[in-house]
N, C-alpha and C positions, 0 to 999 in steps of 0.2 A: 958186449953189451949189443942188444937185439931191441930194436925198436917196433912197437905194435904198429903205428901209423903216425901220420901227421896229425897233431892235436889241434893246432890253431896256426892262423897267420896273423900278424898285428901291423896294423896300417895307422900312422898318423895324419891325419887331414887338416888342412889350412879353415875349413868354413865346415862345421858340423853339421848344420841344416842340410847344407847343399848335399854333402857326402852323404849324409843319412838317406836323403832322398833317393839320391843316384842306386846306391846299394839295395835299399829296401824297396822302392818304388818302381825303378826301373828295372834292376838286375832281378828284382823279386826273392832276395834274401829273406828269412824268417827271423823276427828279432827273438831272442833268447833271453836276454836280460838288458836294461838301459841303467846305467849307474850314472849319477851325477857327483862329482868328486868336488864339493866346492871348496874346500881346503886348498885344492889344485887349480880352480878355475877351469876345471877339466870334465868331459865326459867320457864315458866308456861304453860302447854298445857291441854286445856279442851277438854275432850274426850266425845262423846256422846255414851250412852248404850241404845238401844231400851227401850222404855217404859219411858223415859224422865229423867232417873239420868244421870249424869254425874260424870267422873271421873276426878279431877284436878291432874295432875301429876306435882311436883315440882321438881327441882333441885336445889340443895345449894351445896355450896363450901364445901366439908368435913363433911357430916352430921353425927352425933354421931349414932353408931350402936344401933339396938334395938333387944331385945330377942324375939325370933321367936318361941321358945319351944310352941307346941301346948296347954297346960294348963296354958300358963304365964297369968298374969293379963292384960286386955285390948282386943283390937281387936283380936277376934280370926282368923278370915278369912274372904274372900270376895268370894261370892257365885254369880255364873251364871247359870240360868236356860238354857238349851238346850232341843231342840226337840228330838235329838236323841243323846244317850250318847256314844254308839258305835262308830258311824262317828265322833263326837267330838273328842275322845281320839284318835282314828285312825289319824285324821288330826294333831292334837299335836304330837303326836309320829313321824309321817313323818316330823314334821318340828324341830324336835329335842328335843322338849320338853317332858321331862318325868313326866309319870303320876304313881299314886299308883294303886295298884288293885282296880277294881270296886266292891263295897259294897252295901248293902241293908240298907235302913233307915229303922230301925224296927218300928218305928211309922207311917210312911207313906207308906212303902213298894215302895217306889221311889230308884231308883240306884243313886249312887253319886262316886265320885271320886275326889282326890285333885292332882294339880300341884303347882309349884312356879313361880315366875316372877323372874326376873334377880337378886333381891335384897332378894330375899329367903322368900317373901311375901307368906303365903300359900293361895292360889286359889281354889276355889271349882266350880266343875261341876255338877249340879243336875239336875236329869232328869225333865222335865216338866211334868205338870199334863195332859195335852194331846197335840197331834201333833199340834192341832189348837191353842195352847196358845199363843197369841200375847204377845210380848217382849221378845222374844229369841232371842240370838245372832244367827246369820247365820254362817255357816261354811264357813270360806274363802278360796277359793282354788287358 
């Protein structure tokens, strides 16, 4: 089997409006479609990331909590490439989103940092390989 690419990443949130605001208004992801699933008391929000990958943001009534410790088994974090890490961090901080100290990847020599979504999901900003790298998130202002 040969995979063409990652198609989507699914995230379940505890507060749909709060998470929608975070991913759309703060992170600047564009909405592909928003579906109300009344029979399940649930929403599904499809969000576009540059480069063709989508995030499916789901809401369910009272989802069970998930461990988010950095070394827990399962998905560790979701990483976004950015052209300018300092600008991206400054933007997030101005929006009230706390970020960790910027670190250096000892293998690639690229800078990175972590922040968290409204449900404490660890997210990473990773310095792209070059400013011309296509597929990086724009900084929403």
